[in-house]
FIKOL-784559 format. One line per 8 residues: number of its first residue (from 1); their letters; for each residue x, y, z of N, C-alpha, C. Coordinates in pm, 1 decimal. Atoms other than C-alpha are relative to their C-alpha. Layout:
<recs>
NUM	a	X:Y:Z:X:Y:Z:X:Y:Z | ...
</recs>
This chain:
<recs>
1	mtrrliaa	74.3:93.6:-81.3:-330.8:3974.7:-1006.3:14.5:-142.6:-53.3 | -10.3:132.0:60.8:-317.0:3683.9:-1252.1:139.3:-57.0:20.1 | -137.5:48.1:-18.0:61.7:3664.2:-1226.2:22.5:-46.9:142.9 | -14.3:40.8:-140.5:40.8:3646.2:-846.9:-68.0:-135.0:23.8 | 72.0:125.5:-14.4:-213.8:3367.6:-868.2:78.5:-116.4:-61.2 | -81.1:102.8:65.5:3.0:3171.4:-1111.1:124.2:-30.2:83.3 | -119.9:19.3:-81.9:313.2:3225.7:-895.3:-33.7:-76.9:127.3 | 40.8:71.4:-121.4:126.6:3109.2:-583.4:-31.2:-145.9:-31.4
9	svlllpll	30.4:138.1:38.2:0.5:2798.9:-766.7:126.6:-79.9:-22.6 | -125.8:68.9:28.1:350.5:2711.4:-883.3:72.6:-32.1:129.4 | -66.9:23.6:-127.5:484.2:2744.2:-529.3:-72.8:-103.8:85.0 | 77.4:92.1:-82.7:202.4:2545.1:-367.3:-14.3:-139.5:-60.1 | 18.2:129.1:66.4:187.2:2264.1:-622.8:87.6:-110.4:58.8 | -80.6:107.2:-60.4:485.7:2068.4:-481.3:-47.5:-38.3:139.6 | 50.3:31.8:-133.4:337.4:2095.4:-132.0:-124.2:-86.1:-7.3 | 121.8:78.5:15.6:1.1:1962.8:-246.6:29.1:-138.4:-55.0
17	agcvlape	-35.9:130.0:57.4:162.6:1681.9:-445.4:54.2:-93.8:107.0 | -55.1:82.1:-107.3:333.4:1561.0:-125.8:-105.1:-53.7:94.7 | 107.6:42.3:-88.5:-2.5:1511.8:47.5:-74.1:-118.7:-60.1 | 61.9:120.0:54.0:-72.7:1159.7:-74.5:-66.3:-73.4:116.0 | 73.4:68.5:-105.0:-340.6:990.4:132.0:-42.4:-137.9:-46.5 | 52.4:133.2:27.5:-437.4:629.0:153.3:-151.6:9.8:-11.7 | 146.0:2.3:4.6:-797.1:547.2:61.5:-57.6:-14.5:140.9 | 63.1:-3.5:-133.6:-1033.3:590.7:358.5:1.5:-134.9:73.0
25	plrgefsa	1.3:127.0:-74.2:-1070.2:217.1:441.7:137.9:-46.5:46.8 | -135.5:44.3:-33.7:-689.0:180.6:464.4:70.8:93.9:97.1 | -62.3:-95.2:-92.8:-623.8:471.5:701.8:-7.6:-51.4:142.5 | -0.7:38.2:-140.9:-537.7:427.4:1066.4:141.0:-19.4:50.7 | -128.4:27.8:-62.9:-257.7:333.6:1302.0:27.6:-149.7:-7.6 | -35.8:140.5:17.9:-75.3:10.2:1227.5:141.7:-24.6:49.4 | -133.9:42.1:-40.1:227.5:-180.4:1353.5:93.1:8.5:-120.5 | -100.3:-4.7:107.6:547.4:-139.1:1150.8:51.0:-139.8:-35.0
33	laprearq	-40.9:137.6:23.2:584.5:-518.4:1154.6:-24.3:-39.9:-145.5 | 9.1:45.9:138.8:653.6:-656.3:805.6:-26.0:-151.0:-1.0 | 25.8:144.1:7.0:545.0:-1004.5:689.8:124.7:-85.2:24.3 | -124.5:75.9:-19.4:907.8:-1122.0:682.4:34.6:-9.7:148.3 | -30.1:0.1:-143.8:956.6:-1021.9:1047.5:-100.6:-85.0:76.7 | 105.5:74.1:-70.0:626.1:-1179.2:1149.7:19.0:-150.5:-8.3 | -17.7:145.2:14.0:731.8:-1522.2:1025.4:120.5:-53.5:75.2 | -115.8:44.6:-76.4:1050.1:-1533.6:1234.2:-46.4:-64.7:130.4
41	asvdpagq	38.8:75.7:-118.9:1031.0:-1780.3:1520.1:13.8:81.3:128.3 | -23.9:-76.1:-122.7:1159.9:-1527.1:1775.8:-103.6:109.2:23.7 | 98.6:-106.9:-11.8:873.1:-1284.8:1713.8:-138.3:-61.6:19.8 | 138.3:43.1:-17.8:521.7:-1338.7:1848.8:-89.2:112.3:-50.9 | 74.3:-109.6:60.5:317.2:-1125.8:1610.8:-149.2:0.5:30.3 | 144.2:13.6:-19.7:-27.6:-1244.6:1723.1:-58.1:122.1:69.5 | 71.3:-111.7:-59.3:-268.0:-962.2:1796.9:40.9:137.2:-51.6 | -43.7:-129.9:50.2:-75.4:-686.1:1619.2:-85.5:41.9:-119.1
49	rvrwggrl	80.6:-55.8:109.3:-277.9:-462.3:1387.6:94.5:45.3:-110.3 | -92.7:-26.8:110.3:-110.5:-442.1:1045.2:-74.6:44.1:-126.0 | 46.8:-32.3:136.0:-155.4:-303.9:694.4:106.9:-55.2:-92.9 | -92.4:67.4:90.0:8.4:-535.5:442.9:-61.0:-7.8:-138.6 | 48.8:12.6:136.1:-14.6:-566.7:69.1:100.6:-68.2:-88.5 | -88.2:63.5:96.9:134.6:-717.2:-240.5:-77.9:-45.5:-120.9 | 61.9:56.5:120.5:48.6:-921.0:-549.3:-67.4:-132.0:35.4 | 73.5:123.8:-24.9:-214.8:-1191.9:-535.0:64.9:-116.2:-72.9
57	levtrfdt	-50.3:123.3:59.9:-85.0:-1541.1:-597.4:-112.9:-100.6:-19.7 | 106.0:100.6:3.7:-394.5:-1746.5:-521.2:-114.4:42.5:91.5 | 118.9:-27.4:-80.8:-749.5:-1709.0:-387.9:-73.8:-132.0:19.5 | 69.9:124.2:-31.6:-925.6:-1996.9:-209.5:-127.8:33.3:76.6 | 129.0:-23.2:-65.8:-1295.2:-1983.4:-122.3:-40.8:-121.3:81.1 | 54.2:103.7:-87.0:-1438.6:-2181.0:166.3:-148.0:30.3:22.0 | 143.3:-21.6:-23.2:-1797.9:-2209.5:292.1:-28.4:135.6:65.1 | 28.4:-121.2:-77.1:-1772.1:-1912.4:528.3:98.4:114.2:-22.2
65	htcflvaa	-102.3:-103.6:15.8:-1458.4:-1723.3:427.1:83.7:-23.9:-125.6 | -91.1:8.0:114.0:-1200.9:-1656.4:157.0:140.3:30.6:49.6 | -139.5:-24.9:-36.8:-822.0:-1675.5:194.0:78.8:39.8:-124.7 | -80.9:-55.2:108.2:-573.2:-1484.8:-20.3:146.5:-27.8:30.5 | -143.9:19.6:-11.2:-213.7:-1596.8:-69.6:65.5:115.3:-74.9 | -54.3:-124.6:54.0:-3.6:-1285.3:-129.8:152.4:-0.5:5.4 | -143.7:-28.1:0.6:356.4:-1212.8:-233.3:13.2:143.7:48.8 | -3.8:-130.5:-65.4:423.5:-923.0:2.1:96.4:95.8:-68.6
73	eplgedar	-81.5:-107.8:54.9:559.1:-592.9:-130.7:-8.1:119.3:93.9 | 7.7:-122.3:-80.5:644.2:-265.9:42.3:-117.4:86.0:-48.5 | 111.4:-87.1:34.0:357.7:-15.8:52.1:48.1:143.3:-16.1 | -29.6:-141.3:18.9:376.8:340.9:-76.3:-74.7:83.5:102.3 | 68.1:-90.1:-92.1:249.7:645.0:111.1:-151.4:-9.8:-13.1 | 143.4:14.1:23.0:-92.1:580.3:-41.4:-50.9:-139.5:35.4 | 30.1:137.2:-42.6:-85.8:218.9:94.1:-9.9:-97.4:-116.0 | 1.0:90.1:115.7:-57.8:74.3:-256.2:131.2:-77.8:-4.7
81	pyargtsq	-123.8:76.5:11.2:192.6:-211.3:-300.8:78.5:40.4:-124.9 | -88.8:-34.1:110.6:490.0:-118.7:-517.4:119.0:-92.8:4.0 | -114.8:90.1:8.1:744.7:-375.5:-627.7:126.4:83.8:-4.6 | -125.0:-74.6:-5.2:1081.1:-236.2:-531.5:119.2:-94.2:4.8 | -109.9:94.9:4.3:1289.5:-548.2:-575.9:30.1:-67.0:132.2 | -24.3:59.7:-130.2:1275.7:-635.1:-206.0:-120.0:-84.6:39.0 | 109.1:89.0:-36.1:1064.1:-939.0:-136.6:-17.1:-0.9:151.2 | 29.0:8.8:-142.9:895.1:-944.0:200.8:-61.1:-134.8:34.8
89	grflacra	53.8:132.8:-24.7:798.5:-1308.7:173.0:-144.8:-10.2:-42.8 | 141.3:21.5:30.9:444.3:-1435.8:157.1:-80.1:8.3:127.6 | 90.9:6.0:-113.5:144.8:-1404.3:381.7:-136.7:-44.9:-48.0 | 134.4:46.5:26.6:-206.2:-1536.4:402.2:-95.6:95.8:69.7 | 102.0:-86.8:-58.5:-503.5:-1304.0:459.3:-135.0:-65.9:-20.8 | 130.9:63.5:9.1:-845.8:-1447.4:537.0:-107.3:97.4:47.5 | 111.0:-90.4:-32.4:-1179.4:-1263.8:549.6:-130.8:-74.9:-20.6 | 132.7:60.2:12.2:-1537.1:-1372.0:604.9:-65.6:46.5:-129.2
97	gaydpavf	70.9:-34.2:122.7:-1748.6:-1381.0:291.4:61.0:-67.6:-121.3 | -43.4:61.2:125.5:-1713.8:-1494.0:-66.9:54.4:108.1:-93.4 | -64.2:-90.0:95.6:-1473.5:-1315.3:-303.0:23.9:-77.9:-128.4 | -6.6:66.7:129.9:-1471.9:-1398.5:-672.5:145.1:-11.8:-48.0 | -136.8:17.5:48.6:-1138.1:-1549.8:-784.5:21.4:55.3:-140.8 | -15.5:-58.2:133.8:-1207.8:-1420.0:-1136.2:30.0:149.7:9.6 | -27.5:-142.8:-21.9:-1202.8:-1062.0:-1003.0:133.5:16.1:71.7 | -123.8:-3.5:-77.4:-924.2:-1123.4:-751.3:98.8:-97.2:-64.8
105	spgravtf	-82.9:89.5:80.0:-699.2:-1277.1:-1016.3:148.7:16.5:35.3 | -144.1:-6.2:-28.6:-326.5:-1357.8:-978.2:65.9:120.9:-66.9 | -73.0:-115.1:50.2:-98.3:-1059.1:-1019.3:-60.5:133.6:37.9 | 64.3:-125.8:-36.8:-349.4:-798.9:-899.7:58.3:53.3:130.4 | -48.9:-66.1:-122.0:-232.9:-548.2:-636.6:-114.7:9.0:99.9 | 101.3:-1.1:-104.7:-419.7:-573.5:-306.6:64.9:42.3:131.5 | -46.2:-41.0:-132.3:-385.7:-420.8:40.6:-103.3:-45.9:101.4 | 86.1:48.7:-107.5:-527.4:-565.1:363.0:31.2:75.1:128.1
113	tgtvadnd	-23.0:-40.0:-138.2:-574.4:-431.9:712.4:-62.4:-109.3:85.3 | 54.1:102.7:-87.2:-630.7:-667.7:999.9:93.7:-29.5:114.6 | -75.0:41.8:-117.9:-490.9:-848.0:1300.9:75.2:-127.9:-31.4 | -80.5:120.4:22.1:-208.2:-1099.5:1285.5:-54.6:-110.3:89.7 | 56.6:112.2:-74.0:-352.5:-1435.8:1387.0:111.4:-91.1:50.9 | -110.7:88.4:-36.6:-50.5:-1667.1:1383.6:81.1:-30.4:-124.4 | -79.6:45.5:113.4:205.5:-1833.7:1159.2:-47.8:-138.3:-38.3 | 41.3:129.7:51.7:61.6:-2114.5:949.9:120.0:-65.3:-66.6
121	vqpiaggy	-104.3:73.2:70.4:297.0:-2383.3:826.8:-62.5:-53.3:-128.0 | 51.9:38.4:130.4:233.2:-2430.7:455.8:92.5:-103.1:-63.8 | -82.1:103.5:63.9:353.5:-2727.1:246.3:78.5:54.0:-119.5 | -84.7:-58.0:103.8:591.7:-2509.0:43.2:144.0:-19.3:44.2 | -142.1:21.6:-28.9:958.4:-2610.1:33.9:20.9:-66.3:136.2 | -21.0:77.0:-122.1:922.5:-2855.1:320.7:-53.0:65.1:125.8 | 59.7:-58.8:-119.4:716.6:-2640.8:558.7:37.8:145.3:19.7 | -27.5:-143.9:-4.9:730.5:-2265.2:502.6:-92.5:64.5:102.3
129	rmpridad	81.5:-72.1:-99.1:612.5:-2057.8:800.7:-48.6:129.7:-62.4 | 59.9:-114.9:66.3:372.9:-1794.8:674.2:-94.9:70.8:96.3 | 93.6:-70.8:-87.5:201.7:-1523.0:878.0:-139.3:6.4:-62.7 | 139.3:-9.3:43.7:-177.4:-1515.0:857.5:-66.9:114.3:73.7 | 75.3:-106.8:-65.4:-394.5:-1213.3:921.9:-149.0:-23.3:-19.8 | 145.0:-3.6:10.2:-764.3:-1195.3:995.5:-33.3:139.7:-50.5 | 18.0:-129.4:64.9:-848.9:-916.1:752.8:-137.2:59.3:29.4 | 127.4:-70.1:-10.2:-1114.1:-655.8:817.6:-22.1:86.6:-123.4
137	vvylwpes	12.7:-73.6:126.0:-1042.7:-468.6:491.4:78.8:-74.5:-107.6 | -64.6:55.5:119.0:-963.7:-619.3:150.7:-15.6:107.9:-106.7 | 5.8:-111.3:95.7:-873.8:-339.6:-92.8:69.9:-41.5:-128.5 | -53.3:37.2:130.6:-828.7:-442.1:-455.6:24.3:127.4:-79.8 | -36.3:-121.2:73.6:-643.9:-172.0:-649.5:-39.8:-13.2:-146.6 | 30.7:5.0:143.8:-754.2:-78.6:-1000.6:124.1:-42.4:-77.9 | -113.0:41.2:83.3:-540.3:-233.3:-1269.6:63.4:123.5:-61.5 | -68.2:-114.9:60.0:-277.3:5.5:-1398.2:-15.8:-8.3:-151.6
145	pgdarvrt	26.0:-0.4:143.9:-333.7:112.5:-1756.9:122.7:-28.0:-85.0 | -125.8:22.4:69.4:30.0:32.4:-1852.5:-7.2:-37.7:-145.8 | 3.6:46.3:139.0:-40.7:-165.2:-2169.4:-126.6:40.8:-73.0 | 125.9:-37.1:63.1:-380.4:-15.3:-2238.6:7.8:135.4:-70.2 | -15.0:-129.6:66.8:-237.8:298.7:-2399.5:-41.1:-8.5:-145.9 | 37.7:-7.8:141.1:-375.3:404.8:-2733.3:123.2:40.7:-78.1 | -117.3:-29.0:81.0:-103.2:398.6:-2991.7:-46.6:49.5:-136.5 | 35.2:-54.6:131.0:-132.8:617.0:-3297.1:117.5:-19.3:-94.3
153	pspyaw	-109.2:19.2:95.7:66.4:556.2:-3612.7:77.9:130.9:-18.2 | -85.3:-115.5:24.5:354.3:786.7:-3683.4:-35.7:62.6:-133.8 | 30.2:-64.0:128.5:286.1:1047.1:-3951.6:119.6:-6.3:-97.3 | -119.9:6.8:83.9:637.6:988.7:-4080.0:20.8:-142.6:-47.8 | -13.1:133.1:58.7:698.2:696.2:-4312.1:138.5:-60.1:23.3 | -134.2:56.4:-11.9:1067.5:658.1:-4246.6:33.6:-45.7:135.5
</recs>
């Protein structure tokens, strides 16, 4: 009986590992439109529902809302941004309310869901067209423990 249970677990484990779900607030149906495509002049992205993410570059608080400047990255199956060497440009996501720039610090991974508003022209490199979304979800991912590993000294002196 125990051997059958172990054999069944070994067979089912790869199937269960493939069932990666996005966090509840990031689930839903979204356009496949990428930030790079949204900034092209031939595309009218306004009104499309998207899920975009990347690394925070800058956070600006206003009286009624906060805007996030993001270096876009492809999203994994779990909706987390993963740098894969392919830049998708930049985008601006704005949401009502006050978000603390100390918490939403540069370099942090974040995912947004919302509606594409339009392309803002930003004073970067002589007028960079950047898509802007009106975000309904701002999802800040936990920092990865990469450098926070505990290192123990080697028992060998050589």
